[in-house]
C-alpha positions as CSV (number, residue, x, y, z in Angstrom):
1,X,28.5,8.6,-18.6
2,X,28.2,6.6,-15.3
3,X,32.0,6.4,-15.3
4,X,32.6,10.1,-15.9
5,X,32.4,11.0,-12.3
6,X,32.9,9.1,-9.0
7,X,29.6,10.2,-7.4
8,X,27.5,9.8,-10.6
9,X,28.8,6.3,-10.9
10,X,28.3,5.2,-7.3
11,X,25.0,6.8,-6.4
12,X,22.7,4.7,-8.6
13,X,24.2,1.5,-7.3
14,X,23.7,2.8,-3.7
15,X,20.1,3.7,-4.3
16,X,19.5,0.3,-5.9
17,X,21.0,-1.2,-2.7
18,X,18.6,0.8,-0.6
19,X,15.7,-0.5,-2.7
20,X,16.9,-4.1,-2.3
21,X,17.0,-3.6,1.5
22,X,13.3,-2.9,1.4
23,X,12.5,-5.8,-1.0
24,X,11.3,-9.2,0.1
25,X,12.2,-11.8,-2.6
26,X,9.4,-14.1,-3.7
27,X,8.8,-16.9,-6.2
28,X,7.5,-14.2,-8.6
29,X,10.5,-12.0,-8.5
30,X,14.0,-13.0,-7.3
31,X,16.6,-10.7,-5.7
32,X,18.7,-11.0,-8.9
33,X,15.8,-9.8,-11.1
34,X,15.0,-6.9,-8.8
35,X,18.7,-5.9,-8.4
36,X,19.1,-5.6,-12.2
37,X,15.7,-3.9,-12.7
38,X,16.3,-1.5,-9.8
39,X,19.6,-0.4,-11.3
40,X,18.0,0.1,-14.7
41,X,15.3,2.3,-13.0
42,X,17.9,4.5,-11.3
43,X,19.9,5.0,-14.5
44,X,17.3,5.1,-17.2
45,X,14.2,6.0,-15.2
46,X,12.5,2.8,-16.4
47,X,12.6,-1.0,-16.0
48,X,11.3,-3.8,-18.2
49,X,10.0,-7.2,-17.0
50,X,9.2,-10.3,-19.1
51,X,6.2,-12.3,-17.8
52,X,6.8,-16.0,-17.7
53,X,3.5,-17.9,-17.9
54,X,2.4,-21.4,-17.2
55,X,0.3,-23.5,-19.6
56,X,-2.8,-21.8,-18.2
57,X,-1.6,-18.4,-19.1
58,X,-0.9,-17.4,-15.4
59,X,2.1,-15.3,-14.8
60,X,4.4,-17.3,-12.5
61,X,7.6,-15.2,-12.6
62,X,9.1,-11.9,-13.8
63,X,12.4,-11.8,-15.7
64,X,14.5,-8.8,-16.2
65,X,14.9,-7.2,-19.7
66,X,17.8,-4.8,-20.1
67,X,16.4,-1.4,-20.5
68,X,19.2,-0.1,-22.6
69,X,18.2,-2.6,-25.4
70,X,14.4,-2.1,-25.2
71,X,12.3,-0.1,-27.6
72,X,8.6,0.6,-27.7
73,X,6.9,-0.2,-30.9
74,X,4.6,2.4,-32.6
75,X,1.8,-0.1,-33.1
76,X,2.1,-1.5,-29.6
77,X,4.4,-4.1,-28.1
78,X,8.1,-4.0,-27.5
79,X,11.4,-4.8,-29.3
80,X,14.7,-5.9,-27.8
81,X,17.8,-5.0,-29.9
82,X,20.4,-7.7,-29.9
83,X,24.2,-7.2,-30.3
84,X,24.2,-9.1,-33.6
85,X,21.8,-6.7,-35.2
86,X,18.8,-9.0,-34.7
87,X,15.6,-8.1,-32.9
88,X,13.3,-9.9,-30.5
89,X,9.6,-8.7,-30.5
90,X,7.3,-9.0,-27.5
91,X,3.6,-8.5,-27.3
92,X,2.2,-5.7,-25.2
93,X,0.8,-8.1,-22.6
94,X,4.0,-10.0,-22.2
95,X,6.1,-7.1,-20.8
96,X,5.6,-5.0,-17.7
97,X,7.0,-1.5,-18.2
98,X,7.8,0.3,-14.9
99,X,8.6,3.9,-15.7
100,X,9.2,7.3,-14.1
101,X,6.7,9.7,-15.7
102,X,8.0,12.4,-18.0
103,X,5.9,15.5,-18.6
104,X,7.0,15.8,-22.3
105,X,6.1,12.2,-23.4
106,X,4.7,9.0,-22.0
107,X,6.5,6.4,-24.1
108,X,9.7,6.0,-22.1
109,X,10.7,6.7,-18.6
110,X,13.3,9.4,-17.8
111,X,15.7,9.8,-14.9
112,X,15.7,12.8,-12.6
113,X,19.4,13.6,-12.8
114,X,19.5,14.9,-16.4
115,X,19.6,18.5,-15.2
116,X,23.0,17.8,-13.7
117,X,24.7,16.5,-16.8
118,X,26.5,19.8,-17.6
119,X,27.9,19.9,-14.1
120,X,28.9,16.2,-14.5
121,X,30.8,17.0,-17.8
122,X,32.5,20.0,-16.3
123,X,33.6,17.9,-13.3
124,X,35.1,15.3,-15.7
125,X,36.7,18.0,-17.9
126,X,38.4,19.6,-14.8
127,X,39.8,16.2,-13.7
128,X,41.1,15.4,-17.2
129,X,42.6,18.8,-17.6
130,X,44.5,18.5,-14.3
131,X,45.6,15.0,-15.2
132,X,46.9,16.1,-18.6
133,X,48.5,19.2,-16.9
134,X,50.7,16.9,-14.8
135,X,51.3,14.3,-17.5
136,X,52.5,16.9,-20.0
137,X,55.3,18.0,-17.7
138,X,56.0,21.4,-19.4
139,X,52.2,22.0,-19.1
140,X,52.1,23.7,-22.5
141,X,51.2,26.7,-20.4
142,X,54.1,29.2,-20.8
143,X,56.2,31.0,-23.4
144,X,59.9,30.7,-23.1
145,X,61.1,34.1,-24.3
146,X,64.6,35.3,-24.9
147,X,66.0,38.4,-26.6
148,X,69.7,38.1,-25.7
149,X,72.0,38.5,-28.7
150,X,74.7,36.4,-27.0
151,X,72.4,33.3,-27.2
152,X,73.8,31.3,-30.1
153,X,71.9,29.2,-32.5
154,X,73.3,26.1,-31.0
155,X,72.1,27.3,-27.6
156,X,68.6,27.8,-28.9
157,X,68.5,24.3,-30.4
158,X,69.7,22.9,-27.1
159,X,67.0,24.8,-25.2
160,X,64.4,23.5,-27.6
161,X,65.6,20.0,-27.0
162,X,65.6,20.4,-23.2
163,X,62.0,21.8,-23.1
164,X,60.7,19.1,-25.3
165,X,62.4,16.4,-23.2
166,X,60.8,17.8,-20.0
167,X,57.3,16.6,-21.2
168,X,55.8,13.3,-20.2
169,X,57.7,10.8,-18.0
170,X,60.3,12.6,-15.8
171,X,58.4,15.9,-15.9
172,X,59.1,18.9,-13.7
173,X,62.8,18.9,-14.6
174,X,64.9,21.9,-13.7
175,X,66.9,23.7,-16.4
176,X,70.2,25.6,-16.1
177,X,71.0,28.4,-18.6
178,X,74.1,30.5,-18.6
179,X,74.6,33.5,-20.9
180,X,77.9,35.3,-20.4
181,X,77.2,39.0,-20.5
182,X,73.5,38.6,-20.7
183,X,71.1,41.2,-19.2
184,X,68.7,40.7,-16.2
185,X,65.7,39.8,-18.4
186,X,67.6,38.0,-21.2
187,X,65.3,35.0,-20.6
188,X,61.7,35.2,-19.3
189,X,59.1,32.6,-18.6
190,X,55.7,34.1,-19.4
191,X,52.8,31.9,-18.1
192,X,49.8,31.5,-20.4
193,X,47.5,30.2,-17.8
194,X,48.7,29.5,-14.2
195,X,46.4,26.7,-13.3
196,X,48.7,25.5,-10.6
197,X,48.9,28.8,-8.7
198,X,45.2,29.7,-8.8
199,X,44.2,26.1,-8.4
200,X,40.6,26.4,-9.6
201,X,40.3,22.6,-9.6
202,X,39.1,22.2,-6.0
203,X,36.5,24.9,-6.5
204,X,35.2,23.5,-9.8
205,X,35.2,19.9,-8.4
206,X,33.3,20.9,-5.2
207,X,30.6,23.0,-7.0
208,X,30.0,20.4,-9.7
209,X,30.0,17.6,-7.2
210,X,27.3,19.3,-5.2
211,X,25.2,19.8,-8.4
212,X,25.6,16.1,-9.3
213,X,24.5,15.1,-5.8
214,X,21.5,17.5,-5.9
215,X,20.5,16.2,-9.3
216,X,20.4,12.7,-7.8
217,X,18.5,14.0,-4.7
218,X,21.1,12.4,-2.6
219,X,21.9,13.4,0.9
220,X,25.6,14.2,1.3
221,X,26.0,12.1,4.4
222,X,24.9,9.0,2.3
223,X,26.9,10.0,-0.7
224,X,30.3,9.5,0.9
225,X,31.1,13.2,1.2
226,X,33.6,14.1,3.9
227,X,32.2,16.9,6.1
228,X,34.2,20.1,6.2
229,X,33.1,20.9,9.8
230,X,33.6,19.2,13.1
231,X,29.8,18.6,13.5
232,X,29.5,16.5,10.4
233,X,26.1,16.1,8.8
234,X,24.1,15.0,11.8
235,X,22.5,11.8,13.0
236,X,23.2,9.3,10.1
237,X,20.4,7.0,11.3
238,X,17.8,9.8,11.1
239,X,19.1,10.8,7.7
240,X,18.9,7.3,6.4
241,X,15.3,6.9,7.9
242,X,14.1,10.1,6.3
243,X,15.7,9.4,3.0
244,X,14.4,5.9,2.8
245,X,10.8,7.0,3.6
246,X,10.8,10.0,1.2
247,X,12.9,8.7,-1.7
248,X,13.1,4.9,-1.7
249,X,9.6,3.9,-0.5
250,X,7.9,5.8,-3.3
251,X,10.0,3.9,-5.8
252,X,8.9,0.7,-4.2
253,X,5.3,1.7,-4.8
254,X,6.0,2.2,-8.5
255,X,7.2,-1.4,-8.7
256,X,4.0,-2.7,-7.1
257,X,2.3,-2.5,-10.5
258,X,3.9,-5.9,-11.1
259,X,1.5,-7.4,-8.6
260,X,-1.4,-6.8,-10.9
261,X,0.0,-9.5,-13.2
262,X,1.5,-12.0,-10.7
263,X,-0.5,-14.7,-8.9
264,X,-1.3,-13.7,-5.3
265,X,1.2,-16.3,-3.9
266,X,4.0,-14.8,-6.0
267,X,3.5,-11.1,-5.6
268,X,6.2,-8.6,-4.6
269,X,6.6,-7.8,-0.9
270,X,8.2,-4.8,0.8
271,X,9.3,-4.2,4.3
272,X,7.2,-2.0,6.5
273,X,8.0,1.7,6.4
274,X,10.5,2.9,9.0
275,X,8.6,4.9,11.6
276,X,10.2,8.0,13.1
277,X,12.1,7.0,16.2
278,X,12.4,3.4,15.3
279,X,15.7,1.6,15.3
280,X,17.1,0.7,11.9
């Protein structure tokens, strides 16, 4: 569902980038590993790391394991599902599981944005409806009604053909109808649902967009939203500083559990918190 909506697809990558900005690569965890694990955490609410050990059993380096393929075994340990139907099993002590706590279970992590899924689907549905609305041409949204006795059967067949031909490529075609001796309301166009005139698309898109952003706990100024007022959203540097300290730094602290396994010379490092008033 990451591709169902522009903001829902872009925000996890942006939050991952903010996390990487605070991360200091080390011999124990590369920027590549943290980049993949960070994106997993934003999307799934959990990340998995494989502990690479030396001959003495010391953990030298952490490797990323794709969260979408990982399962927790009932009797302890982990299983990775492979595309060919095979499985790779890992012992409990060989995998570090960083997870966002869920109050209903403590087996898997859970992302925070799940409450916005209905708004996300409504946003996608509104976009697809408008796209099909234009692609259809005739819009399948009206009844072409006629009650004139002067309209011959050949004329009716011709009208059916013209209406059918107006769909798809070359849509919005005009149509000329001439009925000699016809009355004022010999032909009527009765709309079924005038989506174009009422134009609910913008309202639905804006409301659901705000719900998606709220579900991600994302500031509009950082989410690529164009402000509707001349004042904008305020000082972007202050917004970035507050958001980083309140949202990204706590995620950094969750990943510090990896340091309990890594050798001291290979532990994860994070940049110092951004103090109020400090330049970014």
